[in-house]
C-alpha positions in Angstrom: -39.3 -8.8 15.2 -36.8 -9.9 17.9 -38.1 -11.1 21.2 -36.0 -9.7 24.0 -36.0 -11.2 27.4 -38.3 -8.9 29.5 -35.9 -9.1 32.4 -33.0 -7.7 30.3 -32.7 -4.1 29.3 -32.7 -3.7 25.5 -29.3 -2.4 24.3 -28.9 1.3 23.7 -27.4 2.0 20.3 -25.7 5.1 19.0 -26.0 5.5 15.2 -23.7 7.9 13.5 -24.4 8.4 9.8 -24.4 11.5 7.6 -26.9 10.1 5.1 -30.4 11.2 6.2 -32.3 8.4 4.5 -29.9 5.6 5.7 -29.8 7.0 9.2 -33.6 7.4 9.6 -34.5 4.1 8.0 -32.0 2.2 10.1 -33.0 4.0 13.3 -36.7 3.2 12.6 -36.1 -0.5 11.9 -33.9 -0.9 15.0 -36.4 0.9 17.2 -39.2 -1.3 15.9 -37.1 -4.3 16.9 -36.7 -3.3 20.5 -33.6 -1.2 20.6 -33.2 2.3 22.0 -31.5 4.4 19.3 -29.8 7.8 19.5 -28.5 9.3 16.2 -25.9 11.8 15.2 -25.4 13.4 11.7 -21.6 13.4 12.0 -18.6 12.8 14.2 -18.5 16.2 15.8 -22.1 16.0 16.9 -21.5 12.5 18.2 -18.7 13.5 20.4 -20.7 16.4 21.8 -23.6 14.0 22.6 -21.2 11.6 24.4 -20.0 14.5 26.5 -23.4 14.6 28.2 -23.9 13.0 31.6 -27.1 11.2 30.7 -26.0 9.4 27.5 -24.1 6.1 27.7 -24.6 3.8 24.7 -24.1 0.0 24.8 -22.8 0.0 21.3 -22.0 2.4 18.5 -22.7 2.0 14.8 -20.8 4.5 12.7 -20.7 5.0 8.9 -17.2 4.0 7.7 -16.8 7.1 5.5 -18.3 10.5 6.4 -17.2 14.1 5.7 -15.4 15.9 8.5 -14.2 13.9 11.5 -14.5 10.3 10.6 -12.7 7.0 10.2 -9.9 6.1 12.5 -9.7 9.6 14.0 -13.4 9.4 15.0 -13.0 5.9 16.4 -10.0 7.0 18.5 -12.0 10.1 19.8 -15.0 7.9 20.6 -12.9 5.5 22.6 -11.8 8.4 24.9 -15.4 9.0 25.8 -17.0 5.5 26.0 -16.1 1.9 26.5 -18.9 0.8 24.1 -17.8 -1.4 21.2 -17.7 0.4 17.9 -19.0 -1.2 14.7 -18.3 0.3 11.2 -21.2 0.2 8.8 -20.9 0.7 5.0 -22.4 -0.2 1.7 -18.9 -1.3 0.5 -15.8 -2.7 2.2 -14.5 -0.2 4.7 -11.0 1.2 4.5 -8.4 -1.2 6.0 -7.4 1.1 8.8 -11.1 1.6 9.8 -11.7 -2.2 9.8 -8.7 -2.7 12.0 -9.6 0.0 14.4 -13.3 -0.9 14.8 -14.7 -3.8 16.8 -16.6 -5.2 13.9 -18.2 -4.5 10.5 -21.8 -4.6 9.2 -22.5 -4.3 5.5 -25.5 -2.0 4.6 -28.3 -2.8 4.5 -27.6 -5.2 7.4 -30.0 -7.7 8.8 -31.3 -7.0 12.3 -30.8 -10.7 13.3 -27.1 -10.3 12.3 -26.7 -7.2 14.4 -28.4 -8.9 17.4 -26.0 -11.9 17.2 -23.1 -9.5 17.0 -24.2 -7.5 20.0 -25.2 -10.6 22.0 -21.7 -12.0 21.3 -20.4 -9.0 23.2 -22.7 -9.8 26.1 -24.2 -6.3 26.2 -26.2 -5.8 29.3 -25.4 -9.2 30.6 -24.5 -9.8 34.3 -21.9 -12.2 33.2 -19.8 -10.8 30.3 -17.7 -13.1 28.2 -14.2 -13.6 29.7 -11.5 -11.9 27.7 -8.7 -14.1 26.4 -6.4 -11.2 25.8 -3.7 -11.4 28.5 -2.4 -7.9 29.3 0.7 -9.4 30.8 1.7 -10.8 27.3 3.9 -8.3 25.4 2.4 -6.8 22.3 5.6 -7.6 20.4 8.3 -10.0 21.4 11.5 -8.1 22.4 13.6 -10.9 21.1 12.0 -10.7 17.6 12.5 -6.9 17.6 16.2 -7.4 18.5 16.5 -9.9 15.6 14.8 -7.6 13.1 16.9 -4.6 14.2 20.0 -6.6 13.5 18.7 -7.5 10.0 17.0 -4.4 8.6 16.6 -0.6 9.1 13.7 0.8 11.1 11.6 1.8 8.1 11.6 -1.8 6.9 10.6 -3.0 10.3 7.7 -0.5 10.3 6.5 -1.8 7.0 6.3 -5.3 8.4 4.1 -4.3 11.3 1.9 -2.0 9.1 1.3 -5.1 6.9 0.5 -7.2 10.0 -2.1 -4.7 11.3 -3.7 -4.5 7.8 -3.8 -8.3 7.5 -5.4 -8.7 11.0 -8.2 -6.3 9.9 -8.9 -8.4 6.9 -8.8 -11.7 8.8 -11.1 -10.3 11.5 -13.7 -9.6 8.8 -13.3 -13.1 7.4 -13.6 -14.6 10.9 -16.8 -12.6 11.6 -18.4 -14.0 8.4 -17.2 -17.5 9.1 -18.6 -17.4 12.7 -21.9 -16.0 11.6 -22.4 -19.0 9.2 -21.1 -21.5 11.7 -18.1 -22.5 9.5 -15.8 -24.1 12.2 -13.3 -25.3 9.7 -12.8 -21.9 8.2 -12.6 -20.3 11.7 -9.8 -22.8 12.6 -8.0 -22.2 9.3 -8.0 -18.4 9.8 -6.9 -18.9 13.4 -4.0 -21.0 12.2 -2.9 -18.4 9.7 -3.1 -15.6 12.3 -1.0 -17.7 14.8 1.6 -18.5 12.2 1.9 -15.0 10.6 1.8 -13.1 13.8 4.1 -15.6 15.5 6.7 -15.0 12.8 6.4 -11.2 13.3 6.6 -11.5 17.1 3.1 -10.1 17.5 2.5 -12.2 20.6 -1.0 -11.1 21.7 -2.5 -11.5 18.3 -0.7 -14.8 17.8 -2.1 -16.2 21.0 -5.7 -15.2 20.1 -5.1 -16.9 16.7 -4.1 -20.1 18.5 -7.3 -20.0 20.5 -9.4 -19.7 17.3 -7.4 -22.6 15.8 -8.5 -24.8 18.7 -12.2 -23.9 18.8 -14.7 -26.6 18.5 -18.4 -25.9 17.6 -21.2 -28.2 18.7 -24.9 -28.0 19.2 -24.7 -27.7 22.9 -22.0 -25.0 23.1 -22.5 -21.2 23.1 -20.0 -20.9 20.4 -21.4 -17.7 18.8 -21.1 -15.7 22.0 -17.7 -17.0 22.8 -16.4 -16.6 19.3 -17.6 -13.0 18.9 -16.1 -12.1 22.3 -12.8 -13.7 21.1 -13.1 -11.7 17.9 -13.2 -8.6 20.0 -10.0 -9.7 21.7 -8.3 -10.1 18.3 -9.3 -6.6 17.3 -8.1 -5.3 20.6 -4.7 -7.0 20.1 -4.5 -5.4 16.6 -5.2 -2.0 18.1 -2.5 -2.5 20.7 -0.1 -3.4 17.9 -1.1 -0.3 16.0 -0.6 1.9 19.0 2.9 0.5 19.5 3.6 1.0 15.8 2.6 4.7 16.1 4.6 5.2 19.3 7.8 3.3 18.4 8.0 3.2 14.6 6.9 6.7 13.5 6.7 7.2 9.7 
């Protein structure tokens, strides 16, 4: 079992899963390892629970595919009710749109140690949360790049470019998460370089800058690279969500 610092409150988790066995087994294992766990059988119940005044989770674990309200729609609704990071969980690869919208992904059955590292990387319950590298003053998309694209192609073609960028960021975020977990600094830098280059060409400035930070990361025995890298991964997913929101607002299908 995990040994939590007695001075630090154990994270409160919200598990949303329609499968009874999966939900109960996961909740039991997490509780035995020091977490406080609340559960919901579907998205509708989850939103009702979050509407209560006494319930404020530190993180949300939601099955990537459930009947009823689920997927990207559920993630969007959850974000209107809580600032808690949202992690998709699934026995197979999640849909690309879900991976891009969530803050991380855990494959079922996931290891408790892996979850702990993921949560600690977000500095849950910490008095000194990791500093975000996502600069809100940086435009989501370069206006110069947009102007160039508009002079070269119709709006539907432009939309397809940014749809592809969002999908690619979702895949690369998953690859980064795996590389960080196994401490593969070379792979982290390689993926960061690819993000910087691809997003730079598309004018996706926020994502390109986060990619550049990943490209320059150095891991050593004395650095808290896991925490910092996981926080940076959250910034990358936030940049992808910002791009997706602009896509929906300015380039409607």
